[in-house]
N, C-alpha and C positions, 0 to 999 in steps of 0.2 A: 548519433546512433546510440541506442540503448544497449546495455549489457547486463548480464546477470552472473551469479556465481553458480557454475555447473560442473566443472571438471573434477573427476575423482581419480585417485591413484592408489590402488590397493597394494602395490609393490613396496610401499614404505610403511606398511602396517598402520596406515592412517588415511585420513582424507585430506586432500589438498584442494583448496577452492581457488578458482581463477575466473576472471571475467571473460565471458564469451559473448560476442556480439549476437543480438537477437533482433528479430523484426520488431518494428514499432508496434506497441500495444496501446489500445485505448486506455484512458485513465479509468481507475476503479471508481465506481459510482460512490459519491460521498455518503449517501445514506447506507450503502453496504458497508463502508468503513465504520460508520457509527454503530451499525448493528453488530459488527465484529468486536469492537472495543467494549460493547456492553454485554458480550457473551451470548448474543441471540443467533448468530450464524457463524459458520466456519468459512474462511476464504480458501480458494483454490491456490495451489502453489504458485501459479503464474501471477495471481493477484498479490500474494505476499512479496514476490520478487519485484513486481512493478512498484509497489509502495516503497520498497527499499531503494530502488534505482531512480525513482521519479521525485524530483524536488517538490512539485505541486502536491502530489498524493502523500508524500511524507509529511508535508506541512498540515495537510488535512487530517492525517492520522494523529499527529501531535495535538491538534485542536480537539479531536474527539476524546482522547485519553483524559479522563478526569472531568469532562464536561457533564453537567447535570441534566442537560436536555439537548435534543437535536437543534432546537432554536438557538441555544447558546453557542453551538458549533457554527451555525450560519452567521451569527452575529460576530463571533471571533474572526471569521474568515471574510467578513464584509460582504456577504452574499444575501441576495433577496430570498425570502421564504420559498419561492417557487423553483429556484435553481438547485437541483439535487445532483446533477452530474459533475464529474471531474473534480 
């Protein structure tokens, strides 16, 4: 089961984050992660949370950061040129 940081507590004059179970979300499309890391698109909050919570998407994000091309990302992840999802 997936979980995200969602809970807020205003009584302590601050924010307390805790993991809250959520429904399973589809992986963020790899090309979308690449576009985000290169400053070309913004991600929705649920996409951000999924990348943090999902090992596969987190690994994809790490591969995208600092890569000089999308082809380099695919190579680093051992993926064929045509496979853009997940």
